[in-house]
N, CA, C, O and the ligand as a Tripos MOL2 file, in Angstrom:
@<TRIPOS>MOLECULE
protein
  257   255    65     0     0
PROTEIN
NO_CHARGES

@<TRIPOS>ATOM
      1 N          68.2470    2.9970   95.6880 N.3       1 MET1
      2 CA         69.0820    2.2940   94.7320 C.3       1 MET1
      3 C          68.3610    0.9240   94.4450 C.2       1 MET1
      4 O          67.9460    0.2060   95.3550 O.2       1 MET1
      5 N          68.2490    0.6330   93.1660 N.am      2 LYS2
      6 CA         67.5320   -0.6550   92.7080 C.3       2 LYS2
      7 C          68.4390   -1.8120   92.8920 C.2       2 LYS2
      8 O          69.5920   -1.7910   92.4630 O.2       2 LYS2
      9 N          67.9280   -2.8290   93.5310 N.am      3 GLU3
     10 CA         68.6820   -4.0160   93.6930 C.3       3 GLU3
     11 C          68.5230   -4.8950   92.3480 C.2       3 GLU3
     12 O          67.4500   -5.0640   91.7680 O.2       3 GLU3
     13 N          69.6740   -5.3860   91.9790 N.am      4 ASN4
     14 CA         69.6170   -6.1440   90.7330 C.3       4 ASN4
     15 C          70.2710   -7.4930   90.8680 C.2       4 ASN4
     16 O          71.1310   -7.8670   90.0700 O.2       4 ASN4
     17 N          69.8660   -8.2090   91.8670 N.am      5 ILE5
     18 CA         70.4900   -9.5050   92.1840 C.3       5 ILE5
     19 C          69.6250  -10.6540   91.5700 C.2       5 ILE5
     20 O          68.4350  -10.7750   91.8600 O.2       5 ILE5
     21 N          70.2500  -11.4590   90.7430 N.am      6 LEU6
     22 CA         69.5020  -12.5700   90.2440 C.3       6 LEU6
     23 C          69.4400  -13.8070   91.0980 C.2       6 LEU6
     24 O          70.4520  -14.4630   91.3440 O.2       6 LEU6
     25 N          68.2710  -14.1160   91.5390 N.am      7 ILE7
     26 CA         68.1290  -15.1990   92.4310 C.3       7 ILE7
     27 C          67.4100  -16.3520   91.6610 C.2       7 ILE7
     28 O          66.2850  -16.1620   91.2000 O.2       7 ILE7
     29 N          68.0260  -17.4980   91.5250 N.am      8 PRO8
     30 CA         67.3490  -18.6240   90.7860 C.3       8 PRO8
     31 C          65.9610  -18.9650   91.3750 C.2       8 PRO8
     32 O          65.8140  -19.1530   92.5820 O.2       8 PRO8
     33 N          65.0210  -19.0340   90.5470 N.am      9 LYS9
     34 CA         63.6560  -19.3860   91.0320 C.3       9 LYS9
     35 C          63.4840  -20.8590   91.1160 C.2       9 LYS9
     36 O          63.5810  -21.5470   90.1000 O.2       9 LYS9
     37 N          63.2240  -21.3890   92.3150 N.am     10 PRO10
     38 CA         63.2330  -22.8150   92.4530 C.3      10 PRO10
     39 C          62.0170  -23.4930   91.6920 C.2      10 PRO10
     40 O          62.0470  -24.7040   91.4740 O.2      10 PRO10
     41 N          61.0410  -22.7790   91.3240 N.am     11 ASN11
     42 CA         59.9160  -23.3290   90.6340 C.3      11 ASN11
     43 C          60.0470  -23.2720   89.1280 C.2      11 ASN11
     44 O          59.1850  -23.7450   88.3860 O.2      11 ASN11
     45 N          61.1560  -22.6770   88.6920 N.am     12 SER12
     46 CA         61.3000  -22.4640   87.2350 C.3      12 SER12
     47 C          61.5230  -23.8380   86.6090 C.2      12 SER12
     48 O          62.2270  -24.6730   87.1750 O.2      12 SER12
     49 N          60.9450  -24.0630   85.4830 N.am     13 THR13
     50 CA         61.0920  -25.3450   84.8220 C.3      13 THR13
     51 C          60.7790  -25.1030   83.2990 C.2      13 THR13
     52 O          60.3570  -24.0280   82.8730 O.2      13 THR13
     53 N          61.0180  -26.1710   82.5500 N.am     14 PHE14
     54 CA         60.6270  -26.1280   81.1540 C.3      14 PHE14
     55 C          59.3020  -26.7870   80.9690 C.2      14 PHE14
     56 O          59.0760  -27.8590   81.5290 O.2      14 PHE14
     57 N          58.4400  -26.2190   80.2360 N.am     15 LEU15
     58 CA         57.0930  -26.6830   80.0780 C.3      15 LEU15
     59 C          56.8920  -27.1360   78.5590 C.2      15 LEU15
     60 O          57.4110  -26.5560   77.6060 O.2      15 LEU15
     61 N          56.1120  -28.1900   78.4780 N.am     16 HIS16
     62 CA         55.7040  -28.7040   77.1690 C.3      16 HIS16
     63 C          54.3780  -28.1250   76.7870 C.2      16 HIS16
     64 O          53.3940  -28.5130   77.4160 O.2      16 HIS16
     65 N          54.2400  -27.2920   75.8850 N.am     17 ILE17
     66 CA         53.0010  -26.6750   75.6100 C.3      17 ILE17
     67 C          52.5910  -26.9760   74.1500 C.2      17 ILE17
     68 O          53.3550  -26.7970   73.2010 O.2      17 ILE17
     69 N          51.3950  -27.4220   74.0470 N.am     18 GLN18
     70 CA         50.8460  -27.7700   72.7490 C.3      18 GLN18
     71 C          50.0460  -26.6130   72.2190 C.2      18 GLN18
     72 O          49.1240  -26.1400   72.8840 O.2      18 GLN18
     73 N          50.3880  -26.1340   71.0020 N.am     19 CYS19
     74 CA         49.6950  -25.0650   70.4000 C.3      19 CYS19
     75 C          48.1830  -25.4060   70.2160 C.2      19 CYS19
     76 O          47.8310  -26.4790   69.7260 O.2      19 CYS19
     77 N          47.3470  -24.4910   70.6100 N.am     20 SER20
     78 CA         45.8530  -24.7400   70.4870 C.3      20 SER20
     79 C          45.4340  -24.5940   68.9830 C.2      20 SER20
     80 O          44.3370  -25.0120   68.6110 O.2      20 SER20
     81 N          46.2370  -24.0520   68.2020 N.am     21 LYS21
     82 CA         45.8620  -23.7770   66.7870 C.3      21 LYS21
     83 C          46.3230  -24.9010   65.9110 C.2      21 LYS21
     84 O          45.5210  -25.4610   65.1650 O.2      21 LYS21
     85 N          47.5470  -25.2430   65.9680 N.am     22 CYS22
     86 CA         48.1260  -26.2890   65.0900 C.3      22 CYS22
     87 C          48.5390  -27.5320   65.7510 C.2      22 CYS22
     88 O          48.9510  -28.4850   65.0890 O.2      22 CYS22
     89 N          48.4450  -27.5610   67.0450 N.am     23 GLU23
     90 CA         48.7650  -28.7770   67.7990 C.3      23 GLU23
     91 C          50.2890  -29.1210   67.8330 C.2      23 GLU23
     92 O          50.6780  -30.1940   68.2940 O.2      23 GLU23
     93 N          51.0840  -28.2390   67.3630 N.am     24 GLU24
     94 CA         52.5740  -28.4130   67.4680 C.3      24 GLU24
     95 C          52.9540  -28.3500   68.9300 C.2      24 GLU24
     96 O          52.4190  -27.5290   69.6750 O.2      24 GLU24
     97 N          53.9050  -29.2400   69.3700 N.am     25 LYS25
     98 CA         54.3550  -29.1900   70.7320 C.3      25 LYS25
     99 C          55.6630  -28.2510   70.7700 C.2      25 LYS25
    100 O          56.5640  -28.3680   69.9400 O.2      25 LYS25
    101 N          55.6780  -27.3650   71.7530 N.am     26 ASN26
    102 CA         56.7480  -26.4710   71.9430 C.3      26 ASN26
    103 C          57.2940  -26.5630   73.3100 C.2      26 ASN26
    104 O          56.5390  -26.7770   74.2580 O.2      26 ASN26
    105 N          58.6100  -26.4090   73.4680 N.am     27 ILE27
    106 CA         59.2120  -26.3700   74.8770 C.3      27 ILE27
    107 C          59.4040  -24.9360   75.2570 C.2      27 ILE27
    108 O          60.0040  -24.1520   74.5220 O.2      27 ILE27
    109 N          58.8840  -24.5990   76.4220 N.am     28 VAL28
    110 CA         58.8300  -23.1710   76.7920 C.3      28 VAL28
    111 C          59.3780  -23.0430   78.2530 C.2      28 VAL28
    112 O          58.9790  -23.8120   79.1290 O.2      28 VAL28
    113 N          60.2170  -22.1490   78.4820 N.am     29 TYR29
    114 CA         60.6930  -21.8500   79.8590 C.3      29 TYR29
    115 C          59.5480  -21.2770   80.6870 C.2      29 TYR29
    116 O          58.8880  -20.3440   80.2290 O.2      29 TYR29
    117 N          59.2900  -21.7840   81.8570 N.am     30 SER30
    118 CA         58.1880  -21.3190   82.6510 C.3      30 SER30
    119 C          58.3220  -19.8520   83.0370 C.2      30 SER30
    120 O          57.3100  -19.1640   83.1690 O.2      30 SER30
    121 N          59.4920  -19.3750   83.2150 N.am     31 HIS31
    122 CA         59.5800  -17.9930   83.6640 C.3      31 HIS31
    123 C          60.3110  -17.1360   82.5060 C.2      31 HIS31
    124 O          61.2310  -16.3580   82.7570 O.2      31 HIS31
    125 N          59.8570  -17.3390   81.3530 N.am     32 THR32
    126 CA         60.3850  -16.6630   80.2360 C.3      32 THR32
    127 C          60.2750  -15.1420   80.4140 C.2      32 THR32
    128 O          59.3380  -14.6230   81.0210 O.2      32 THR32
    129 N          61.2720  -14.4640   79.8600 N.am     33 THR33
    130 CA         61.2130  -12.9160   79.9510 C.3      33 THR33
    131 C          60.8270  -12.3880   78.6000 C.2      33 THR33
    132 O          60.8630  -11.1820   78.3570 O.2      33 THR33
    133 N          60.4460  -13.3160   77.6950 N.am     34 SER34
    134 CA         59.9230  -12.7150   76.4300 C.3      34 SER34
    135 C          58.7960  -13.5910   75.9840 C.2      34 SER34
    136 O          58.7120  -14.7460   76.4030 O.2      34 SER34
    137 N          57.9450  -13.0940   75.1650 N.am     35 ASN35
    138 CA         56.7920  -13.8590   74.6700 C.3      35 ASN35
    139 C          57.2500  -14.9800   73.8300 C.2      35 ASN35
    140 O          58.2070  -14.8490   73.0660 O.2      35 ASN35
    141 N          56.5950  -16.0750   73.9510 N.am     36 ILE36
    142 CA         56.9750  -17.2960   73.1380 C.3      36 ILE36
    143 C          55.8420  -17.6410   72.1260 C.2      36 ILE36
    144 O          54.6630  -17.7500   72.4610 O.2      36 ILE36
    145 N          56.2850  -17.7930   70.9220 N.am     37 TYR37
    146 CA         55.2930  -18.0780   69.8930 C.3      37 TYR37
    147 C          55.5260  -19.4770   69.2960 C.2      37 TYR37
    148 O          56.6520  -19.9750   69.2660 O.2      37 TYR37
    149 N          54.4410  -20.0910   68.8260 N.am     38 CYS38
    150 CA         54.5150  -21.3240   68.2230 C.3      38 CYS38
    151 C          55.5560  -21.3500   67.1270 C.2      38 CYS38
    152 O          55.5640  -20.4750   66.2610 O.2      38 CYS38
    153 N          56.4910  -22.4020   67.1490 N.am     39 LYS39
    154 CA         57.4630  -22.3520   66.0950 C.3      39 LYS39
    155 C          56.9170  -22.7390   64.7350 C.2      39 LYS39
    156 O          57.5660  -22.5610   63.7040 O.2      39 LYS39
    157 N          55.7300  -23.2630   64.7620 N.am     40 SER40
    158 CA         55.0770  -23.7250   63.4740 C.3      40 SER40
    159 C          54.1530  -22.7110   62.9480 C.2      40 SER40
    160 O          54.1640  -22.4710   61.7410 O.2      40 SER40
    161 N          53.2930  -22.0470   63.8030 N.am     41 CYS41
    162 CA         52.2630  -21.1670   63.1630 C.3      41 CYS41
    163 C          52.3410  -19.7880   63.7890 C.2      41 CYS41
    164 O          51.5530  -18.9240   63.4050 O.2      41 CYS41
    165 N          53.2190  -19.5310   64.7070 N.am     42 ASN42
    166 CA         53.4100  -18.2390   65.3020 C.3      42 ASN42
    167 C          52.3270  -17.7670   66.2570 C.2      42 ASN42
    168 O          52.2620  -16.5720   66.5470 O.2      42 ASN42
    169 N          51.4920  -18.6330   66.7450 N.am     43 GLU43
    170 CA         50.4470  -18.3320   67.7280 C.3      43 GLU43
    171 C          51.1440  -18.1010   69.0310 C.2      43 GLU43
    172 O          52.1270  -18.7560   69.3750 O.2      43 GLU43
    173 N          50.5920  -17.1240   69.7630 N.am     44 LEU44
    174 CA         51.1880  -16.8250   71.1140 C.3      44 LEU44
    175 C          50.9610  -17.9780   72.0610 C.2      44 LEU44
    176 O          49.8260  -18.4050   72.2700 O.2      44 LEU44
    177 N          52.0150  -18.4710   72.6220 N.am     45 LEU45
    178 CA         51.9500  -19.6720   73.5750 C.3      45 LEU45
    179 C          52.1350  -19.2470   74.9730 C.2      45 LEU45
    180 O          51.4130  -19.7240   75.8480 O.2      45 LEU45
    181 N          53.0780  -18.3570   75.2540 N.am     46 ALA46
    182 CA         53.4280  -17.9660   76.6150 C.3      46 ALA46
    183 C          53.7060  -16.4890   76.6260 C.2      46 ALA46
    184 O          54.4460  -15.9660   75.7930 O.2      46 ALA46
    185 N          53.1010  -15.8280   77.5830 N.am     47 GLU47
    186 CA         53.1950  -14.3630   77.6940 C.3      47 GLU47
    187 C          53.9510  -14.0180   78.9460 C.2      47 GLU47
    188 O          53.5840  -14.4210   80.0500 O.2      47 GLU47
    189 N          55.0380  -13.2470   78.7530 N.am     48 ARG48
    190 CA         55.8560  -12.8810   79.9050 C.3      48 ARG48
    191 C          55.0300  -12.0200   80.9360 C.2      48 ARG48
    192 O          54.2490  -11.1510   80.5480 O.2      48 ARG48
    193 N          55.2290  -12.2920   82.2160 N.am     49 SER49
    194 CA         54.4190  -11.6250   83.2240 C.3      49 SER49
    195 C          55.2790  -11.1670   84.3640 C.2      49 SER49
    196 O          54.7000  -10.6980   85.3440 O.2      49 SER49
    197 N          56.5400  -11.2390   84.3600 N.am     50 GLY50
    198 CA         57.3640  -10.8570   85.4750 C.3      50 GLY50
    199 C          57.6150  -11.9320   86.4100 C.2      50 GLY50
    200 O          58.5240  -11.8410   87.2360 O.2      50 GLY50
    201 N          56.8450  -12.9660   86.3260 N.am     51 GLY51
    202 CA         57.0100  -14.1970   87.2010 C.3      51 GLY51
    203 C          56.8290  -15.3850   86.2600 C.2      51 GLY51
    204 O          57.4830  -15.4670   85.2200 O.2      51 GLY51
    205 N          55.9910  -16.2480   86.6100 N.am     52 ARG52
    206 CA         55.6540  -17.3750   85.8160 C.3      52 ARG52
    207 C          54.7890  -16.9260   84.5910 C.2      52 ARG52
    208 O          53.7860  -16.2210   84.7040 O.2      52 ARG52
    209 N          55.2300  -17.3560   83.5310 N.am     53 ALA53
    210 CA         54.5710  -16.8940   82.2440 C.3      53 ALA53
    211 C          53.1520  -17.3180   82.1850 C.2      53 ALA53
    212 O          52.8000  -18.3600   82.7380 O.2      53 ALA53
    213 N          52.2840  -16.5290   81.5130 N.am     54 LYS54
    214 CA         50.9020  -16.8960   81.2880 C.3      54 LYS54
    215 C          50.8930  -17.8230   80.1130 C.2      54 LYS54
    216 O          51.3980  -17.4840   79.0430 O.2      54 LYS54
    217 N          50.3250  -18.9920   80.2960 N.am     55 ILE55
    218 CA         50.2480  -20.0360   79.2210 C.3      55 ILE55
    219 C          48.9680  -19.8920   78.4160 C.2      55 ILE55
    220 O          47.8640  -19.7850   78.9490 O.2      55 ILE55
    221 N          49.1580  -19.8940   77.1930 N.am     56 HIS56
    222 CA         47.9550  -19.7740   76.2640 C.3      56 HIS56
    223 C          47.6320  -21.0500   75.5010 C.2      56 HIS56
    224 O          46.5110  -21.2020   75.0170 O.2      56 HIS56
    225 N          48.5680  -21.9570   75.3820 N.am     57 GLY57
    226 CA         48.2810  -23.1630   74.7140 C.3      57 GLY57
    227 C          47.7770  -24.2230   75.6840 C.2      57 GLY57
    228 O          47.3020  -23.8960   76.7720 O.2      57 GLY57
    229 N          47.8800  -25.5240   75.2860 N.am     58 ASN58
    230 CA         47.5630  -26.6270   76.1620 C.3      58 ASN58
    231 C          48.8290  -27.0850   76.9280 C.2      58 ASN58
    232 O          49.8030  -27.5410   76.3280 O.2      58 ASN58
    233 N          48.7860  -26.9560   78.1980 N.am     59 LEU59
    234 CA         49.9680  -27.3700   79.0110 C.3      59 LEU59
    235 C          50.0170  -28.9250   79.0850 C.2      59 LEU59
    236 O          49.0540  -29.5620   79.5110 O.2      59 LEU59
    237 N          51.1070  -29.4870   78.6800 N.am     60 LEU60
    238 CA         51.2240  -30.9340   78.7600 C.3      60 LEU60
    239 C          52.0840  -31.2960   79.9540 C.2      60 LEU60
    240 O          52.4440  -30.3920   80.7080 O.2      60 LEU60
    241 N          52.4270  -32.5050   80.1730 N.am     61 ASN61
    242 CA         53.2180  -32.9000   81.2970 C.3      61 ASN61
    243 C          54.5840  -32.2330   81.2420 C.2      61 ASN61
    244 O          55.1320  -32.0340   80.1580 O.2      61 ASN61
    245 N          55.1490  -31.8780   82.4160 N.am     62 PRO62
    246 CA         56.4450  -31.2780   82.4390 C.3      62 PRO62
    247 C          57.4880  -32.2910   81.8830 C.2      62 PRO62
    248 O          57.2840  -33.5020   81.9730 O.2      62 PRO62
    249 N          58.5180  -31.8180   81.3540 N.am     63 LEU63
    250 CA         59.6110  -32.6370   80.8450 C.3      63 LEU63
    251 C          60.3020  -33.3930   81.9750 C.2      63 LEU63
    252 O          60.4140  -32.8480   83.0730 O.2      63 LEU63
    253 N          60.7530  -34.5750   81.7670 N.am     64 ASP64
    254 CA         61.4570  -35.3060   82.7720 C.3      64 ASP64
    255 C          62.8460  -34.6980   82.9090 C.2      64 ASP64
    256 O          63.6460  -35.1630   83.7210 O.2      64 ASP64
    257 ZN         50.9250  -23.4710   66.3160 Zn       65 ZN65
@<TRIPOS>BOND
     1     1     2 1
     2     2     3 1
     3     3     4 2
     4     3     5 am
     5     5     6 1
     6     6     7 1
     7     7     8 2
     8     7     9 am
     9     9    10 1
    10    10    11 1
    11    11    12 2
    12    11    13 am
    13    13    14 1
    14    14    15 1
    15    15    16 2
    16    15    17 am
    17    17    18 1
    18    18    19 1
    19    19    20 2
    20    19    21 am
    21    21    22 1
    22    22    23 1
    23    23    24 2
    24    23    25 am
    25    25    26 1
    26    26    27 1
    27    27    28 2
    28    27    29 am
    29    29    30 1
    30    30    31 1
    31    31    32 2
    32    31    33 am
    33    33    34 1
    34    34    35 1
    35    35    36 2
    36    35    37 am
    37    37    38 1
    38    38    39 1
    39    39    40 2
    40    39    41 am
    41    41    42 1
    42    42    43 1
    43    43    44 2
    44    43    45 am
    45    45    46 1
    46    46    47 1
    47    47    48 2
    48    47    49 am
    49    49    50 1
    50    50    51 1
    51    51    52 2
    52    51    53 am
    53    53    54 1
    54    54    55 1
    55    55    56 2
    56    55    57 am
    57    57    58 1
    58    58    59 1
    59    59    60 2
    60    59    61 am
    61    61    62 1
    62    62    63 1
    63    63    64 2
    64    63    65 am
    65    65    66 1
    66    66    67 1
    67    67    68 2
    68    67    69 am
    69    69    70 1
    70    70    71 1
    71    71    72 2
    72    71    73 am
    73    73    74 1
    74    74    75 1
    75    75    76 2
    76    75    77 am
    77    77    78 1
    78    78    79 1
    79    79    80 2
    80    79    81 am
    81    81    82 1
    82    82    83 1
    83    83    84 2
    84    83    85 am
    85    85    86 1
    86    86    87 1
    87    87    88 2
    88    87    89 am
    89    89    90 1
    90    90    91 1
    91    91    92 2
    92    91    93 am
    93    93    94 1
    94    94    95 1
    95    95    96 2
    96    95    97 am
    97    97    98 1
    98    98    99 1
    99    99   100 2
   100    99   101 am
   101   101   102 1
   102   102   103 1
   103   103   104 2
   104   103   105 am
   105   105   106 1
   106   106   107 1
   107   107   108 2
   108   107   109 am
   109   109   110 1
   110   110   111 1
   111   111   112 2
   112   111   113 am
   113   113   114 1
   114   114   115 1
   115   115   116 2
   116   115   117 am
   117   117   118 1
   118   118   119 1
   119   119   120 2
   120   119   121 am
   121   121   122 1
   122   122   123 1
   123   123   124 2
   124   123   125 am
   125   125   126 1
   126   126   127 1
   127   127   128 2
   128   127   129 am
   129   129   130 1
   130   130   131 1
   131   131   132 2
   132   131   133 am
   133   133   134 1
   134   134   135 1
   135   135   136 2
   136   135   137 am
   137   137   138 1
   138   138   139 1
   139   139   140 2
   140   139   141 am
   141   141   142 1
   142   142   143 1
   143   143   144 2
   144   143   145 am
   145   145   146 1
   146   146   147 1
   147   147   148 2
   148   147   149 am
   149   149   150 1
   150   150   151 1
   151   151   152 2
   152   151   153 am
   153   153   154 1
   154   154   155 1
   155   155   156 2
   156   155   157 am
   157   157   158 1
   158   158   159 1
   159   159   160 2
   160   159   161 am
   161   161   162 1
   162   162   163 1
   163   163   164 2
   164   163   165 am
   165   165   166 1
   166   166   167 1
   167   167   168 2
   168   167   169 am
   169   169   170 1
   170   170   171 1
   171   171   172 2
   172   171   173 am
   173   173   174 1
   174   174   175 1
   175   175   176 2
   176   175   177 am
   177   177   178 1
   178   178   179 1
   179   179   180 2
   180   179   181 am
   181   181   182 1
   182   182   183 1
   183   183   184 2
   184   183   185 am
   185   185   186 1
   186   186   187 1
   187   187   188 2
   188   187   189 am
   189   189   190 1
   190   190   191 1
   191   191   192 2
   192   191   193 am
   193   193   194 1
   194   194   195 1
   195   195   196 2
   196   195   197 am
   197   197   198 1
   198   198   199 1
   199   199   200 2
   200   199   201 am
   201   201   202 1
   202   202   203 1
   203   203   204 2
   204   203   205 am
   205   205   206 1
   206   206   207 1
   207   207   208 2
   208   207   209 am
   209   209   210 1
   210   210   211 1
   211   211   212 2
   212   211   213 am
   213   213   214 1
   214   214   215 1
   215   215   216 2
   216   215   217 am
   217   217   218 1
   218   218   219 1
   219   219   220 2
   220   219   221 am
   221   221   222 1
   222   222   223 1
   223   223   224 2
   224   223   225 am
   225   225   226 1
   226   226   227 1
   227   227   228 2
   228   227   229 am
   229   229   230 1
   230   230   231 1
   231   231   232 2
   232   231   233 am
   233   233   234 1
   234   234   235 1
   235   235   236 2
   236   235   237 am
   237   237   238 1
   238   238   239 1
   239   239   240 2
   240   239   241 am
   241   241   242 1
   242   242   243 1
   243   243   244 2
   244   243   245 am
   245   245   246 1
   246   246   247 1
   247   247   248 2
   248   247   249 am
   249   249   250 1
   250   250   251 1
   251   251   252 2
   252   251   253 am
   253   253   254 1
   254   254   255 1
   255   255   256 2
@<TRIPOS>SUBSTRUCTURE
     1 MET1         2 RESIDUE 1 A MET
     2 LYS2         6 RESIDUE 1 A LYS
     3 GLU3        10 RESIDUE 1 A GLU
     4 ASN4        14 RESIDUE 1 A ASN
     5 ILE5        18 RESIDUE 1 A ILE
     6 LEU6        22 RESIDUE 1 A LEU
     7 ILE7        26 RESIDUE 1 A ILE
     8 PRO8        30 RESIDUE 1 A PRO
     9 LYS9        34 RESIDUE 1 A LYS
    10 PRO10       38 RESIDUE 1 A PRO
    11 ASN11       42 RESIDUE 1 A ASN
    12 SER12       46 RESIDUE 1 A SER
    13 THR13       50 RESIDUE 1 A THR
    14 PHE14       54 RESIDUE 1 A PHE
    15 LEU15       58 RESIDUE 1 A LEU
    16 HIS16       62 RESIDUE 1 A HIS
    17 ILE17       66 RESIDUE 1 A ILE
    18 GLN18       70 RESIDUE 1 A GLN
    19 CYS19       74 RESIDUE 1 A CYS
    20 SER20       78 RESIDUE 1 A SER
    21 LYS21       82 RESIDUE 1 A LYS
    22 CYS22       86 RESIDUE 1 A CYS
    23 GLU23       90 RESIDUE 1 A GLU
    24 GLU24       94 RESIDUE 1 A GLU
    25 LYS25       98 RESIDUE 1 A LYS
    26 ASN26      102 RESIDUE 1 A ASN
    27 ILE27      106 RESIDUE 1 A ILE
    28 VAL28      110 RESIDUE 1 A VAL
    29 TYR29      114 RESIDUE 1 A TYR
    30 SER30      118 RESIDUE 1 A SER
    31 HIS31      122 RESIDUE 1 A HIS
    32 THR32      126 RESIDUE 1 A THR
    33 THR33      130 RESIDUE 1 A THR
    34 SER34      134 RESIDUE 1 A SER
    35 ASN35      138 RESIDUE 1 A ASN
    36 ILE36      142 RESIDUE 1 A ILE
    37 TYR37      146 RESIDUE 1 A TYR
    38 CYS38      150 RESIDUE 1 A CYS
    39 LYS39      154 RESIDUE 1 A LYS
    40 SER40      158 RESIDUE 1 A SER
    41 CYS41      162 RESIDUE 1 A CYS
    42 ASN42      166 RESIDUE 1 A ASN
    43 GLU43      170 RESIDUE 1 A GLU
    44 LEU44      174 RESIDUE 1 A LEU
    45 LEU45      178 RESIDUE 1 A LEU
    46 ALA46      182 RESIDUE 1 A ALA
    47 GLU47      186 RESIDUE 1 A GLU
    48 ARG48      190 RESIDUE 1 A ARG
    49 SER49      194 RESIDUE 1 A SER
    50 GLY50      198 RESIDUE 1 A GLY
    51 GLY51      202 RESIDUE 1 A GLY
    52 ARG52      206 RESIDUE 1 A ARG
    53 ALA53      210 RESIDUE 1 A ALA
    54 LYS54      214 RESIDUE 1 A LYS
    55 ILE55      218 RESIDUE 1 A ILE
    56 HIS56      222 RESIDUE 1 A HIS
    57 GLY57      226 RESIDUE 1 A GLY
    58 ASN58      230 RESIDUE 1 A ASN
    59 LEU59      234 RESIDUE 1 A LEU
    60 LEU60      238 RESIDUE 1 A LEU
    61 ASN61      242 RESIDUE 1 A ASN
    62 PRO62      246 RESIDUE 1 A PRO
    63 LEU63      250 RESIDUE 1 A LEU
    64 ASP64      254 RESIDUE 1 A ASP
    65 ZN65       257 GROUP 0 **** ****
């Protein structure tokens, strides 16, 4: 039987990612379960990986 209990991940956070293509800053959840695209040019910024997302843009300082 598959366990399906959601446990909050302590390292999850929101990241500030700057698009490498158009330099637009986007806020991305670090453990996103869907791919995140730049809101301005649609470039892939974060790729879902089952854990911490793979970041494709420029990672800026975490939000306060
Ligand atoms: Zn962009």
